[in-house]
Every structure is written in structure tokens, then in C-alpha cells.
Backbone bond lengths (Angstrom), bond angles and torsions (degrees), N, CA, C in turn:
res aa  C-N    CA-C-N  psi(-1)  N-CA   C-N-CA  omega(-1)  CA-C   N-CA-C  phi
1 X - - - 1.458 - - 1.483 106.90 -
2 X 1.341 117.18 135.90 1.430 124.93 176.35 1.474 108.65 -96.85
3 X 1.286 122.71 109.90 1.464 126.24 177.55 1.490 111.15 -101.34
4 X 1.359 112.99 129.94 1.466 118.01 -177.69 1.500 109.94 -118.90
5 X 1.370 119.83 131.66 1.420 123.44 179.15 1.491 105.83 -75.08
6 X 1.314 117.00 133.78 1.498 122.26 -177.55 1.580 107.56 -68.74
7 X 1.349 112.73 130.71 1.479 117.30 173.39 1.520 114.01 85.68
8 X 1.310 118.29 -35.32 1.444 121.28 -169.86 1.566 109.35 -88.30
9 X 1.381 116.01 -28.74 1.425 120.76 -177.61 1.521 115.27 82.67
10 X 1.349 119.05 1.57 1.430 123.23 -178.89 1.572 104.33 -81.79
11 X 1.354 112.15 143.62 1.448 119.68 -179.13 1.516 110.01 -126.94
12 X 1.291 116.66 153.85 1.431 120.74 175.90 1.565 107.51 -141.32
13 X 1.300 117.46 144.52 1.433 121.58 176.08 1.518 108.92 -101.93
14 X 1.347 110.87 127.15 1.528 116.08 179.11 1.488 106.21 -115.16
15 X 1.313 117.45 126.73 1.403 124.38 176.84 1.474 114.43 -96.86
16 X 1.337 116.43 136.20 1.449 119.34 177.44 1.519 107.52 -123.59
17 X 1.365 112.15 149.60 1.469 118.57 175.67 1.477 113.24 -124.53
18 X 1.276 118.39 141.99 1.459 123.73 178.43 1.499 110.58 -125.18
19 X 1.311 115.79 145.26 1.461 119.69 -179.53 1.515 113.79 -76.60
20 X 1.355 113.68 -33.89 1.440 121.01 -179.25 1.549 111.73 -111.17
21 X 1.304 114.01 139.50 1.464 119.01 -179.42 1.569 111.84 -63.17
22 X 1.338 115.93 -35.13 1.464 120.62 -178.53 1.562 109.57 -66.37
23 X 1.284 116.38 -37.25 1.518 117.46 174.99 1.542 113.72 -63.38
24 X 1.323 114.95 -40.74 1.477 120.29 179.28 1.551 108.57 -65.50
25 X 1.302 116.04 -41.13 1.514 119.80 178.84 1.504 107.64 -61.98
26 X 1.388 120.81 -48.99 1.417 125.19 -174.45 1.561 106.69 -61.35
27 X 1.295 119.09 -42.85 1.448 122.20 178.04 1.553 111.96 -60.56
28 X 1.322 114.65 -44.83 1.480 116.26 177.51 1.515 113.01 -63.49
29 X 1.303 116.84 -40.64 1.505 120.94 179.47 1.562 107.06 -63.46
30 X 1.350 119.92 -42.37 1.428 122.42 179.55 1.502 110.96 -59.28
31 X 1.346 116.89 -42.83 1.495 122.39 -178.28 1.546 108.57 -66.45
32 X 1.372 119.48 -39.10 1.449 121.51 178.47 1.467 111.26 -66.51
33 X 1.413 117.89 -41.02 1.456 119.31 176.97 1.519 113.74 -62.03
34 X 1.384 115.38 -39.14 1.450 120.22 179.78 1.580 110.02 -68.05
35 X 1.342 114.43 -35.13 1.509 116.33 179.02 1.540 108.81 -67.40
36 X 1.355 117.16 -39.85 1.501 118.48 175.36 1.490 112.08 -59.17
37 X 1.387 114.02 -42.94 1.456 121.25 -178.39 1.542 111.72 -58.78
38 X 1.359 113.05 -44.84 1.456 118.60 179.68 1.537 111.20 -64.39
39 X 1.361 117.72 -40.79 1.422 119.25 177.16 1.509 112.53 -61.89
40 X 1.296 118.62 -36.78 1.466 121.98 179.21 1.495 113.85 -70.90
41 X 1.347 115.82 -35.82 1.440 120.98 176.57 1.497 112.56 -69.08
42 X 1.350 115.36 -41.11 1.481 118.69 -177.93 1.514 112.48 -73.40
43 X 1.310 118.61 -31.41 1.466 122.63 -177.33 1.515 104.98 -116.29
44 X 1.339 116.17 93.82 1.461 116.02 175.41 1.510 113.84 -64.69
45 X 1.223 117.58 148.45 1.501 120.30 -176.65 1.494 108.53 -73.60
46 X 1.337 112.79 130.54 1.431 122.10 177.97 1.508 109.81 -86.28
47 X 1.370 114.17 119.59 1.490 117.75 179.05 1.533 107.36 -80.56
48 X 1.333 112.16 140.65 1.451 116.92 175.03 1.533 107.52 -75.57
49 X 1.375 108.78 149.64 1.474 115.73 -177.96 1.501 106.65 -65.19
50 X 1.313 116.98 138.27 1.435 121.13 177.54 1.564 107.82 -72.64
51 X 1.278 114.04 129.89 1.513 119.48 179.62 1.508 108.68 -86.63
52 X 1.289 115.16 140.56 1.477 120.85 179.23 1.510 109.50 -100.92
53 X 1.341 113.57 108.85 1.483 120.85 -179.03 1.495 111.70 -98.72
54 X 1.294 119.43 10.51 1.493 121.69 -177.22 1.537 108.44 -76.03
55 X 1.303 115.06 152.98 1.489 119.92 -178.52 1.550 109.11 -80.56
56 X 1.295 116.29 140.28 1.451 121.00 179.25 1.577 106.21 -73.83
57 X 1.309 113.61 164.45 1.475 117.70 -176.97 1.481 114.74 -62.47
58 X 1.357 116.24 -29.19 1.469 119.98 -174.93 1.583 111.32 -80.56
59 X 1.330 114.80 -16.84 1.451 118.39 -172.59 1.482 109.54 -96.00
60 X 1.320 118.83 138.02 1.493 123.02 173.68 1.518 107.93 -133.44
61 X 1.331 113.47 152.35 1.437 121.08 178.60 1.538 107.53 -120.64
62 X 1.311 117.91 130.94 1.456 121.94 179.59 1.515 110.65 -114.66
63 X 1.276 118.72 136.43 1.437 123.83 176.22 1.493 108.37 -119.12
64 X 1.306 118.35 131.97 1.473 123.03 176.90 1.554 105.70 -108.97
65 X 1.338 113.83 120.16 1.448 117.34 179.07 1.511 108.48 -120.04
66 X 1.307 114.90 121.73 1.448 123.47 -178.75 1.520 111.21 -91.20
67 X 1.281 114.38 134.85 1.442 117.14 176.02 1.513 108.78 -88.42
68 X 1.303 118.08 127.84 1.449 121.29 -177.48 1.507 109.92 -130.47
69 X 1.303 115.94 159.66 1.447 121.25 175.49 1.551 106.37 -78.55
70 X 1.253 118.71 116.68 1.433 123.34 -169.63 1.563 111.64 -63.12
71 X 1.359 116.70 -38.68 1.431 121.37 -173.92 1.570 108.24 -68.89
72 X 1.310 117.00 -50.83 1.457 120.58 179.79 1.544 111.15 -65.80
73 X 1.273 113.49 -39.93 1.491 117.38 -177.63 1.590 107.74 -65.35
74 X 1.307 118.12 -45.19 1.472 119.33 179.22 1.527 111.02 -60.35
75 X 1.333 120.40 -41.83 1.429 123.27 178.75 1.513 110.29 -61.29
76 X 1.320 118.57 -41.95 1.464 122.42 -178.66 1.528 109.56 -66.63
77 X 1.325 115.59 -42.74 1.476 117.90 176.36 1.457 113.03 -61.15
78 X 1.337 118.14 -42.86 1.463 121.44 179.61 1.527 111.05 -62.31
79 X 1.341 117.28 -40.64 1.495 121.49 179.12 1.540 109.58 -63.89
80 X 1.365 116.07 -41.43 1.433 119.61 179.83 1.511 111.59 -65.07
81 X 1.365 115.73 -39.96 1.541 118.78 -179.90 1.522 107.27 -68.54
82 X 1.324 121.12 -39.33 1.413 123.60 177.60 1.544 111.30 -60.76
83 X 1.313 115.82 -45.27 1.427 119.08 179.61 1.527 112.45 -64.60
84 X 1.325 116.72 -38.95 1.450 120.27 177.10 1.481 111.16 -68.49
85 X 1.350 119.63 -42.48 1.424 121.40 -179.81 1.516 112.39 -69.44
86 X 1.301 118.79 -27.87 1.442 122.27 -174.90 1.525 114.74 -79.48
87 X 1.337 118.57 2.57 1.419 121.97 -178.48 1.504 110.32 -68.18
88 X 1.348 122.38 -32.09 1.444 124.68 178.66 1.531 113.49 -82.43
89 X 1.321 113.49 -40.02 1.420 118.47 -172.50 1.539 107.29 -143.87
90 X 1.334 118.34 123.09 1.432 117.94 -174.62 1.501 110.64 -123.89
91 X 1.276 115.12 140.25 1.443 125.33 176.19 1.550 108.55 -136.34
92 X 1.346 113.19 150.57 1.403 114.76 178.97 1.521 108.58 -72.85
93 X 1.301 120.47 145.84 1.478 119.38 176.81 1.484 112.47 -68.67
94 X 1.260 121.17 152.68 1.467 124.53 -179.38 1.533 110.46 -62.18
95 X 1.266 114.82 151.77 1.526 117.17 -179.56 1.499 110.22 -65.84
96 X 1.274 113.41 149.00 1.461 118.29 176.67 1.453 113.28 -71.41
97 X 1.299 116.80 144.80 1.453 117.69 -177.47 1.529 111.20 -90.91
98 X 1.306 113.37 103.02 1.430 118.62 179.18 1.541 106.89 -115.67
99 X 1.273 115.35 107.52 1.431 120.21 -177.60 1.556 107.43 -100.36
100 X 1.317 112.04 127.06 1.465 117.48 178.77 1.517 106.61 -109.09
101 X 1.284 115.56 130.86 1.464 120.36 179.68 1.526 107.43 -82.58
102 X 1.270 110.13 134.41 1.537 115.92 177.18 1.488 109.25 -95.33
103 X 1.360 109.75 137.61 1.515 114.47 -176.44 1.504 108.04 -105.84
């Protein structure tokens, strides 16, 4: 351990001995934790300035929402997606299943 006298600048080395390796390790970890604690106390955490994301009085945002028939709209979107996807590889769609009852 390196001990330093406050203000004078004089230092002294202090040697410690432990019988067990685990005890020496625990002591080293405790010293490291204390050093981290001292660094946090000496250097207070600087908070970032809070950013203001609110809209100013002069600014307005408008949203236009169209009401659509979900079933028809979904079918149209699916057809568009199929047409876009089929540009690389195209197959004919399967035949429609029209079952006629025989009398």
C-alpha cells in the first residue's frame, strides 16, 4: 500500500501479508472498490441538459386520416404487394375454386 500524507507530499509504502490467497484477493478488491468510491465522490456526475422537444406556439402539426373500407383496402394492398414481389419471379395464380353442385 502506498500511503501519502495529505498536503506534505511525503509517501510511505506499507507492506501487508496474508496467510490465505483468498484473503489477499478480498483485500485488493475492497481497496479497488474504495478507490472507485473516492473517484465518484470527487467527481460528481454531470447531468446532461434536458432537451425540450415540445412544439413552439407558432408551430402546428396536421394529420390527415382517411377512412377506408378495411376489407377492400386489404385486398388492394395484397394485390399490390403480389405485383411488386412478382417482378423477379412470376407464376400464374392458382385457379379459383368454383364448385358446381350436380343435380
